[in-house]
C-alpha positions in Angstrom: -137.2 6.5 345.6 -139.1 5.4 342.5 -139.1 8.9 341.2 -135.3 9.1 341.6 -134.9 5.8 339.8 -137.1 6.9 337.0 -135.3 10.2 336.7 -131.9 8.3 336.6 -133.3 6.1 333.9 -134.3 9.1 331.7 -130.9 10.6 332.2 -129.2 7.4 331.1 -131.5 7.1 328.1 -130.7 10.7 327.1 -127.0 10.0 327.4 -127.3 7.0 325.2 -129.3 8.9 322.6 -126.8 11.7 322.8 -123.9 9.3 322.4 -125.6 7.7 319.4 -126.3 11.1 317.9 -122.6 12.0 318.2 -121.8 8.9 316.1 -124.1 10.0 313.3 -122.8 11.9 310.4 -124.1 13.1 307.0 -122.3 12.2 303.8 -123.3 14.6 301.0 -121.9 14.9 297.6 -122.4 15.1 293.8 -121.5 12.7 291.1 -120.2 14.2 287.9 -118.4 13.0 284.7 -114.9 14.2 284.1 -116.1 17.2 282.2 -118.2 18.4 285.1 -121.6 17.3 283.8 -123.9 15.8 286.5 -124.7 12.1 286.3 -128.4 11.6 287.0 -129.4 8.3 288.6 -125.9 7.1 289.5 -125.9 4.4 292.2 -123.9 5.2 295.5 -123.4 2.2 297.7 -121.7 1.9 301.1 -119.3 -1.0 301.1 -120.5 -4.0 303.2 -124.0 -2.5 303.3 -127.1 -3.7 301.7 -128.7 -0.4 300.7 -127.7 2.6 298.8 -128.9 5.8 297.2 -129.2 7.3 293.7 -128.3 10.8 292.6 -131.0 13.3 291.8 -131.6 15.4 288.7 -128.5 17.5 289.4 -126.3 14.6 290.4 -126.6 15.1 294.2 -126.8 12.4 296.9 -127.0 12.3 300.7 -127.1 9.6 303.4 -126.5 9.3 307.1 -123.8 7.0 308.3 -123.7 5.8 311.9 -119.9 5.6 312.4 -117.3 8.3 312.7 -114.2 8.4 310.4 -113.8 7.1 306.9 -116.6 5.9 304.7 -116.0 3.8 301.6 -118.6 4.2 298.8 -118.9 2.4 295.5 -120.3 4.5 292.7 -121.6 3.1 289.4 -123.2 4.5 286.3 -123.9 3.0 282.8 -121.1 3.9 280.4 -118.6 4.7 283.2 -116.1 2.8 285.3 -117.3 1.7 288.7 -115.1 3.4 291.2 -114.6 3.3 295.0 -114.1 6.5 297.0 -113.0 7.1 300.6 -115.1 9.8 302.3 -115.2 11.3 305.8 -118.4 11.4 307.7 -118.5 14.8 309.5 -121.7 16.7 310.1 -119.9 19.6 311.8 -118.0 20.6 308.7 -121.0 20.0 306.5 -118.6 19.0 303.7 -119.9 18.2 300.2 -117.9 15.8 298.1 -117.5 15.9 294.4 -117.1 12.4 292.9 -116.0 12.2 289.3 -116.4 9.0 287.2 -114.2 8.1 284.3 -115.8 6.9 281.0 -115.5 3.2 280.4 -113.6 2.5 277.2 -115.5 -0.7 276.7 -119.0 0.6 277.5 -120.9 1.3 274.4 -123.8 3.2 275.9 -122.2 6.5 275.2 -123.9 8.8 272.8 -122.4 9.7 269.4 -123.7 12.1 266.7 -121.3 11.7 263.7 -122.6 8.5 262.3 -126.1 9.7 261.7 -125.9 13.5 262.5 -128.4 12.8 265.3 -127.7 11.6 268.9 -127.5 7.8 269.0 -126.0 5.3 271.5 -122.7 4.0 270.2 -123.8 0.4 270.5 -126.9 1.3 268.4 -125.1 3.2 265.6 -125.5 1.2 262.4 -122.3 2.6 261.0 -119.1 1.5 262.7 -117.9 4.5 264.8 -114.7 4.7 266.7 -115.0 6.8 269.9 -112.0 8.4 271.6 -113.2 9.6 275.0 -111.7 12.3 277.2 -110.4 9.5 279.4 -108.7 7.9 276.4 -107.0 11.2 275.6 -105.8 11.5 279.2 -104.4 7.9 279.2 -102.6 8.4 275.9 -101.1 11.6 277.4 -101.0 13.0 273.8 -100.2 16.7 273.3 -101.5 17.1 269.8 -104.0 15.5 267.4 -101.4 13.8 265.3 -99.9 11.8 268.2 -103.3 10.9 269.5 -104.8 9.6 266.3 -101.7 7.6 265.3 -101.7 6.0 268.7 -105.4 5.1 268.7 -106.1 4.3 265.0 -104.0 1.8 263.0 -103.9 2.4 259.3 -103.7 6.2 259.9 -100.4 7.9 259.4 -99.1 11.5 259.4 -96.0 12.4 257.4 -94.1 15.4 256.1 -94.3 17.0 252.6 -91.5 18.9 251.0 -92.3 22.1 252.9 -92.8 20.2 256.1 -96.5 20.7 256.0 -98.2 17.7 257.6 -99.7 15.2 255.2 -102.3 12.5 256.2 -102.9 9.0 254.9 -105.8 6.8 256.1 -106.7 3.4 254.7 -105.0 4.2 251.4 -106.5 7.7 251.0 -104.8 11.1 251.4 -105.8 13.9 253.7 -108.1 15.5 251.1 -110.4 12.4 251.4 -110.7 12.6 255.1 -113.1 15.3 256.4 -112.0 17.0 259.7 -114.7 18.7 261.7 -114.7 20.7 265.0 -118.1 20.5 266.6 -119.5 19.5 263.2 -118.0 22.5 261.4 -115.6 22.3 258.4 -112.1 23.9 258.5 -110.5 26.1 256.0 -106.9 25.5 255.0 -106.1 23.1 252.1 -102.4 23.3 252.8 -100.9 20.4 250.9 -104.5 19.2 250.5 -104.8 18.9 254.3 -106.0 21.2 257.1 -103.4 22.7 259.4 -103.5 20.1 262.1 -101.7 22.3 264.6 -104.9 24.3 264.8 -106.6 21.4 266.6 -105.9 22.0 270.3 -106.7 19.0 272.5 -107.4 21.1 275.6 -111.1 21.1 276.4 -111.9 18.2 274.0 -114.7 16.1 275.3 -114.5 13.3 272.7 -113.5 12.5 269.2 -115.7 10.5 266.9 -114.3 8.7 263.8 -116.3 7.2 261.0 -114.1 5.1 258.7 -115.3 4.7 255.2 -117.4 6.9 252.8 -119.8 9.3 254.5 -120.6 11.7 251.6 -124.3 11.0 251.9 -124.3 13.1 255.1 -121.2 15.3 254.8 -120.6 15.8 251.1 -117.2 16.3 249.5 -114.0 15.2 251.2 -115.7 12.4 253.2 -114.5 9.7 250.9 -112.3 7.8 253.4 -114.0 9.0 256.6 -114.9 11.7 259.0 -113.0 12.9 262.2 -115.3 15.0 264.4 -113.6 16.7 267.4 -116.3 17.7 269.9 -115.7 20.2 272.7 -116.7 19.4 276.3 -119.3 21.3 278.2 -119.1 22.0 281.9 -122.2 22.4 284.1 -120.4 23.5 287.2 -120.6 27.2 288.3 -117.1 27.8 287.2 -113.9 25.9 286.3 -110.3 27.1 285.8 -107.2 25.2 284.7 -103.6 26.1 284.0 -101.1 23.7 282.6 -97.5 23.5 281.4 -95.5 20.8 279.6 -91.9 20.3 278.5 -90.6 17.9 275.8 -86.8 17.5 275.5 -87.0 16.3 271.8 -87.3 19.8 270.4 -87.2 21.7 273.7 -90.9 22.3 273.3 -92.7 24.3 276.0 -96.5 24.2 275.9 -98.4 26.5 278.2 -102.2 26.6 278.4 -105.2 27.5 280.4 -109.0 27.3 280.3 -111.9 28.9 282.1 -115.6 28.3 282.1 -118.6 29.6 283.9 -122.2 28.5 284.1 -124.5 31.1 285.5 -128.3 31.1 284.9 -128.8 31.2 281.2 -125.1 31.7 280.2 -122.4 29.2 279.7 -118.9 30.1 278.6 -115.9 28.0 277.6 -112.5 29.8 277.0 -109.3 28.0 276.1 -105.8 29.5 275.4 -102.6 27.7 274.5 -99.1 28.8 273.4 -96.2 26.5 272.3 -92.6 27.2 271.4 -90.1 24.7 270.0 -86.5 24.7 268.7 -85.1 23.3 265.4 -84.1 19.6 265.6 -81.2 18.3 263.6 -82.2 14.7 262.6 -79.1 13.7 260.7 -75.9 15.1 259.0 -76.3 17.9 256.5 -74.3 15.7 254.1 -76.7 12.8 254.3 -77.8 12.4 250.7 -80.1 9.5 251.4 -82.5 11.3 253.7 -85.3 13.5 252.5 -85.6 15.3 255.8 -82.5 16.6 257.5 -84.0 18.7 260.3 -87.4 19.7 261.7 -88.1 23.4 261.8 -88.8 25.2 265.1 -91.3 27.9 265.8 -94.2 28.9 267.9 -98.0 28.7 267.9 -100.8 30.5 269.7 -104.4 29.2 269.9 -107.4 30.8 271.5 -111.0 29.6 271.4 -114.3 30.8 272.9 -117.7 29.1 273.0 -120.6 31.0 274.5 -124.1 29.5 275.0 -127.2 31.5 275.9 -130.5 29.8 276.7 -133.3 31.9 275.5 -135.8 29.5 276.9 -136.1 25.8 277.7 -136.6 25.2 274.0 -134.2 27.6 272.4 -130.5 28.2 272.9 -127.9 30.2 271.0 -124.3 29.0 270.6 -121.6 31.5 269.5 -118.0 30.5 268.9 -114.8 32.4 268.0 -111.2 31.4 267.4 -107.8 32.8 266.6 -104.8 30.8 265.6 -101.2 32.0 264.8 -98.2 29.9 263.9 -94.7 30.9 262.9 -92.4 28.3 261.3 -88.7 29.4 261.4 -87.1 28.2 258.1 -83.6 29.5 258.6 -83.4 32.4 256.0 -87.1 33.1 256.1 -90.2 32.6 258.3 -93.6 31.4 257.3 -96.6 32.9 259.2 -99.9 31.2 259.4 -103.1 32.7 260.8 -106.7 31.6 261.1 -109.8 33.5 262.2 -113.0 31.6 262.8 -116.5 32.5 264.1 -120.0 31.1 264.1 -123.5 31.3 265.5 -125.9 28.4 265.9 -129.5 28.3 267.0 -130.7 25.0 268.5 -134.5 24.9 268.7 -136.8 22.2 270.2 -139.9 22.9 268.2 -141.8 20.2 270.0 -141.2 17.0 271.9 -140.6 15.3 268.6 -139.2 18.1 266.4 -135.8 19.7 266.5 -134.2 22.4 264.2 -130.6 23.7 264.0 -129.7 26.7 261.9 -126.1 27.9 261.8 -123.6 30.2 260.1 -119.9 29.7 260.1 -116.9 31.7 259.0 -113.3 30.5 258.6 -110.3 32.3 257.1 -106.8 30.7 256.9 -103.9 32.9 255.7 -100.2 32.2 255.0 -97.5 34.8 254.3 -93.7 34.8 254.1 -91.2 37.1 255.9 -87.5 37.6 255.0 -85.6 39.5 257.6 -88.9 40.5 259.2 -90.1 42.0 255.9 -93.2 40.5 254.2 -92.3 39.4 250.6 -95.9 38.9 249.2 -94.6 36.2 246.9 -96.1 33.4 249.0 -99.5 34.9 250.0 -102.2 32.4 250.5 -105.8 32.9 251.7 -108.6 30.4 251.9 -111.9 31.8 253.2 -115.2 29.9 253.7 -118.7 31.1 254.6 -121.1 28.4 255.5 -124.9 28.3 256.0 -126.5 25.1 257.4 -129.9 23.9 258.4 -130.7 20.5 260.1 -134.2 19.3 261.0 -135.2 16.1 262.7 -138.6 14.5 263.5 -139.0 11.6 265.8 -142.1 9.4 265.6 -142.1 6.2 267.7 -138.6 4.6 267.4 -137.9 6.2 264.0 -136.3 9.5 263.0 -136.5 11.5 259.8 -133.6 13.9 259.3 -133.5 16.7 256.6 -130.6 19.0 255.9 -129.2 21.6 253.5 -125.9 23.5 253.3 -124.5 26.4 251.3 -120.7 27.0 251.1 -118.8 29.9 249.5 -115.2 28.9 249.1 -112.6 31.6 248.1 -108.9 30.9 247.4 -106.0 33.1 246.4 -102.5 31.6 246.4 -99.0 32.0 245.0 -99.7 28.6 243.3 -102.0 30.4 240.8 -100.7 32.4 237.9 -100.0 36.0 239.1 -101.4 35.2 242.6 -104.8 35.1 241.1 -107.9 34.3 243.1 -110.9 31.9 242.4 -114.1 31.1 244.2 -117.0 28.7 243.9 -120.3 28.2 245.5 -121.6 24.8 246.5 -125.0 23.8 247.8 -126.6 20.5 248.8 -129.7 18.9 250.3 -130.0 15.5 252.0 -132.5 13.3 253.7 -132.1 10.4 256.1 -134.6 7.9 257.5 -133.6 6.0 260.7 -136.0 3.0 260.8 -136.4 0.6 263.7 -139.1 -2.0 262.7 -137.9 -4.5 265.3 -136.1 -4.2 268.6 -133.1 -6.1 267.2 -133.1 -4.5 263.7 -132.1 -0.9 262.6 -132.1 0.3 259.0 -130.7 3.8 258.0 -131.1 5.1 254.4 -129.6 8.4 253.3 -129.6 10.3 250.0 -127.8 13.6 249.1 -127.4 15.8 246.1 -124.5 18.4 245.7 -123.8 21.1 243.1 -120.5 23.0 242.5 -120.5 26.2 240.5 -116.8 26.4 239.5 -116.9 23.1 237.7 -120.7 23.0 237.1 -120.6 19.5 238.5 -123.5 17.6 240.2 -123.1 14.6 242.5 -125.7 12.3 244.0 -124.7 9.9 246.8 -126.5 7.5 249.0 -126.0 5.2 251.9 -127.8 2.1 253.2 -126.9 0.7 256.6 -128.4 -2.3 258.4 -127.7 -3.4 262.0 -129.0 -6.6 263.7 -128.4 -7.5 267.3 -128.8 -10.7 269.4 -127.3 -12.1 272.6 -124.6 -9.4 272.9 -123.6 -9.7 269.2 -124.1 -7.0 266.5 -123.8 -7.3 262.8 -123.5 -4.1 260.7 -123.7 -4.1 256.9 -123.1 -0.9 255.1 -123.0 0.5 251.6 -122.0 4.1 251.1 -121.3 6.3 248.1 -118.5 8.8 248.3 -117.3 11.7 246.2 -114.8 14.5 246.2 -115.2 17.5 243.9 -112.0 18.9 242.4 -110.7 21.8 244.5 -109.9 25.2 243.2 -106.2 24.5 243.4 -106.6 21.3 241.4 -108.5 23.1 238.7 -106.5 26.3 238.4 -102.9 25.6 239.7 -100.0 27.1 237.7 -97.0 26.5 240.0 -93.3 26.4 239.5 -92.0 24.0 242.1 -88.6 25.4 242.9 -87.4 24.9 239.3 -87.8 21.1 239.5 -91.1 20.9 237.6 -94.3 22.8 236.7 -97.6 21.7 238.1 -100.7 22.7 236.2 -104.4 22.5 237.2 -107.1 21.1 235.0 -110.5 22.8 234.9 -112.0 19.7 233.1 -111.5 17.4 236.1 -114.4 15.2 237.1 -115.4 14.5 240.7 -113.9 11.5 242.4 -116.5 8.8 243.1 -116.4 5.7 245.2 -118.5 2.8 246.2 -117.8 1.5 249.7 -119.0 -1.8 251.2 -118.2 -3.0 254.7 -119.4 -5.7 257.0 -118.7 -5.7 260.7 -119.2 -8.1 263.6 -119.2 -6.8 267.2 -119.6 -8.5 270.6 -119.7 -7.0 274.1 -119.8 -9.0 277.3 -118.8 -9.1 280.9 -116.4 -11.2 283.0 -118.3 -12.0 286.2 -117.1 -13.2 289.6 -113.5 -13.3 288.6 -112.1 -11.2 291.4 -109.5 -8.6 290.2 -110.4 -9.6 286.6 -114.1 -8.9 286.9 -115.0 -6.4 284.2 -116.2 -6.1 280.6 -114.8 -6.5 277.1 -115.7 -5.9 273.5 -114.3 -6.8 270.1 -115.0 -5.7 266.6 -114.0 -7.3 263.3 -114.7 -5.3 260.0 -113.9 -6.0 256.4 -114.3 -3.4 253.7 -114.0 -2.9 249.9 -113.8 0.4 248.1 -113.9 0.9 244.4 -112.6 4.3 243.5 -113.3 5.9 240.1 -112.0 9.2 238.6 -109.4 9.5 241.4 -107.7 12.9 241.1 -103.9 12.7 240.9 -101.0 14.1 238.9 -99.6 12.7 235.7 -97.1 13.7 233.0 -98.2 16.7 231.0 -97.6 15.4 227.4 -98.4 18.7 225.7 -96.1 20.8 227.9 -93.6 23.1 226.1 -91.1 24.8 228.5 -90.8 28.5 228.1 -88.0 30.8 229.1 -86.8 30.1 232.6 -89.3 27.3 233.1 -88.4 23.7 234.2 -87.9 21.1 231.6 -90.7 18.8 232.9 -94.3 19.3 234.0 -97.2 17.4 235.5 -100.9 18.1 235.4 -103.9 17.1 237.5 -105.9 14.3 235.9 -108.4 11.5 236.7 -107.5 7.9 237.0 -109.8 4.9 237.1 -109.7 1.5 238.6 -108.2 2.1 242.1 -109.4 -0.5 244.6 -109.0 -0.3 248.3 -109.8 -3.3 250.5 -108.8 -4.5 254.0 -109.8 -5.6 257.4 -109.8 -4.0 260.9 -109.8 -5.8 264.2 -110.3 -4.2 267.6 -110.4 -5.7 271.1 -110.5 -4.1 274.5 -111.0 -5.1 278.1 -111.3 -3.2 281.4 -111.6 -4.6 284.8 -113.6 -3.0 287.6 -110.4 -2.7 289.5 -108.8 -0.4 286.9 -106.8 -2.7 284.6 -107.3 -2.0 280.9 -106.0 -3.8 277.8 -106.5 -2.7 274.2 -105.3 -4.1 270.8 -106.1 -2.9 267.2 -104.9 -4.3 263.9 -105.4 -3.1 260.3 -104.8 -4.9 257.0 -104.8 -2.8 253.9 -104.5 -3.5 250.2 -104.4 -0.8 247.5 -104.6 -2.0 243.9 -104.9 -0.4 240.4 -103.1 2.9 241.3 -100.9 4.3 238.5 -99.0 6.9 240.6 -97.3 6.3 244.0 -97.0 9.3 246.3 -93.6 9.7 248.0 -95.3 11.5 250.9 -98.0 8.9 251.8 -97.5 5.2 251.0 -99.9 2.4 252.0 -98.6 0.0 254.6 -100.3 -3.4 254.4 -100.1 -4.1 258.2 -100.3 -1.8 261.1 -101.2 -2.3 264.8 -101.6 -0.4 268.1 -101.7 -1.7 271.6 -102.0 -0.5 275.2 -102.1 -1.9 278.7 -102.9 0.5 281.5 -103.9 0.7 285.1 -106.2 3.4 286.4 -107.1 3.5 290.0 -108.2 5.8 292.8 -106.0 4.5 295.6 -107.3 6.7 298.3 -109.4 9.8 298.7 -106.7 12.2 297.6 -104.5 10.1 295.2 -105.2 8.6 291.7 -102.7 6.9 289.5 -102.7 6.0 285.8 -99.9 4.3 284.2 -99.8 2.9 280.6 -97.5 1.1 278.2 -98.5 1.5 274.6 -97.0 0.7 271.2 -97.4 1.0 267.5 -96.3 -1.2 264.6 -96.0 -0.2 260.9 -95.0 -2.6 258.2 -92.9 -1.8 255.2 -94.9 0.2 252.6 -96.2 -1.3 249.5 -94.7 1.1 247.0 -92.7 1.4 243.8 -90.7 4.3 245.1 -87.2 3.2 245.9 -86.6 5.5 248.9 -89.0 4.2 251.5 -89.1 3.0 255.1 -88.6 -0.5 256.5 -91.0 -1.9 259.1 -90.6 -0.4 262.6 -92.4 -0.2 266.0 -92.5 2.5 268.7 -93.2 2.1 272.4 -94.4 4.7 274.9 -94.6 4.7 278.7 -96.8 7.2 280.6 -97.3 7.9 284.3 -99.9 10.2 285.6 -100.6 11.1 289.2 -103.5 13.1 290.4 -103.6 14.6 293.9 -106.8 15.8 295.6 -108.7 15.6 292.3 -107.0 18.9 291.4 -103.3 18.5 290.6 -102.1 16.3 287.8 -98.4 15.4 287.3 -97.4 13.8 284.0 -94.3 11.9 283.0 -93.8 10.3 279.6 -91.0 8.3 277.9 -91.6 8.2 274.2 -89.8 5.8 271.8 -89.0 3.7 274.9 -86.5 1.4 273.2 -84.7 4.1 271.2 -85.6 3.3 267.6 -83.9 5.5 265.0 -84.3 5.1 261.2 -81.3 4.7 259.1 -82.6 7.4 256.7 -85.3 9.9 257.2 -87.8 9.7 254.3 -91.0 11.7 254.1 -93.0 9.1 255.9 -90.3 8.0 258.4 -90.7 8.4 262.1 -89.1 11.8 262.9 -87.2 10.7 266.0 -83.6 10.8 267.2 -84.2 8.1 269.8 -85.6 8.0 273.3 -87.3 11.2 274.5 -89.2 12.3 277.6 -91.7 14.9 278.6 -93.1 16.2 281.9 -96.2 18.2 282.6 -98.2 19.8 285.4 -101.9 20.6 285.3 -103.9 22.3 288.1 -107.7 22.6 288.2 -107.9 25.8 290.2 -111.6 25.4 291.0 -111.1 21.9 292.4 -108.0 23.0 294.3 -110.0 25.8 296.0 -112.8 23.5 297.0 -110.3 21.0 298.6 -108.2 23.6 300.5 
């Protein structure tokens, strides 16, 4: 009898253990950022549980949960939004979840490189740097670089020139004073003294770093007003694939694109392709004599980029890149064709634990030709070709870093704006040094010195920068002096251009380089709102004042010695230098994001430009400008995420002597984005929400006919396959 009772007891124990085992399930997954890179050391907590786990060196986690059904986990990582995910515990399917965290717009632990040309946490960068993350790009729902930057940066404005080439103005400076980089590389172009911004495809962009103010001590010419560095994302997943399409009713624009990447052993490849078509838009009546712009030309663009990385060893990797761009602008009785070919090779070497060396070569050629009735005319041929060699070395000792660099650039230009379509070229070379010194935990000092030489003008330029940063109790103070310069371009030295019979424009080979002395002082504070329920989160604000004295500014003035020849216009202007231009102002930025997904952002810029003798009709300084945004971003359940935003932009009336100019105006934008199964993204946007329309369209006016909308669909094929 005792044996039977004991046997029964064992059977009951076995049943209990078996029942308990059936309720156990493994939850396995991987935590990545939105680009696919693993987040090492991310915290994964079960809701209403005391313990949790952290991700390993590849971003993986695993734990056992003693209940069947849904599991709610809370994932956090420095620099990213804390997010909650609903997972299913099921050991039979052996399912592995991929959890993606979004960057926190207010978290300043993200690494930037543009301010010092070496990796540095944003909160520790001694030069004020504005970071636009991949999440910011997603929230803005911008389809091109112009829309994105104007929505994010007050004091920055894109406008049209006479040929409808895009012109840039930032803090009182033109586009030729703002250096645009893609992964740290210069761009050929010089169309209307600007690069061709339609080349800059936002697909596969990981982040954009913006340094406002002179940065010539590190980047040389054209970095007088600032640097915009567009940095590509890198995926660490075995493969990714995306297809997307978008329609905008304003100009019946269709934008189709796709990207593909793979990561296999030592190889990593990123491929991105995009094609856009648009129709002409009639802005106002053809008989409107007040407006400068009557219609916007239609056309099409094609953009393809490839970035291939090969790891020779743990210490050496090679990065190759190639790109092709083509744009057709339909001008009624003729078409302008633009093409660009780019390529490059970079070797990144970790010589030791404290020594790094980068050596690179870059090629970029930008062409423009004109066709009439599908026949090339050769009267508007334009080619700008650049060959660049670069070396960058850094040595770390303790908390300090010494950086040394040198560049060589061969610049070739042939254009119809030269006499007889002539061509000119010049070589420039430079060397620079920077010392990043951290004598105390709360004090950072960065000193830079650079010397440049330009063969065409036989000009030398030496620039320096001294930046100091002090931190205490969540506050940071940055004080910065920076010298800036811009050498005269080949076009400014050798132009001989008949501008449609209205006037002649002549170059001046005796031009001196533009020089500037920039001073700025910034106060920054970051903090957290704790134990406030839905409003628990973090915030930051930055206040910066700046002053820039600008000497030898290159502009155009009346050509007093001009004598018209047969068939030449009666008036002429010539490039010249002017002194005494002063630019001053203040920038204020504040942002907040709750742990529950609510975000608020406000930026304001005040600008004063004094001492200028010539006002440009294409870019006019606006004393006041502001941008704002309120958004809600939330993973509502395991398969659905929503992001909705209301944003706006205000521009005051320009400070100009030109009679035909804008009045003050503001534009509002609503966006709704829905993401299903972490794979399918639906976009809906209403732009110019309140239907603003200018009375007359000047060169710097908002080119809008009222309220417009756009819809888009994006599918991450790799994530879709994993889900289904």
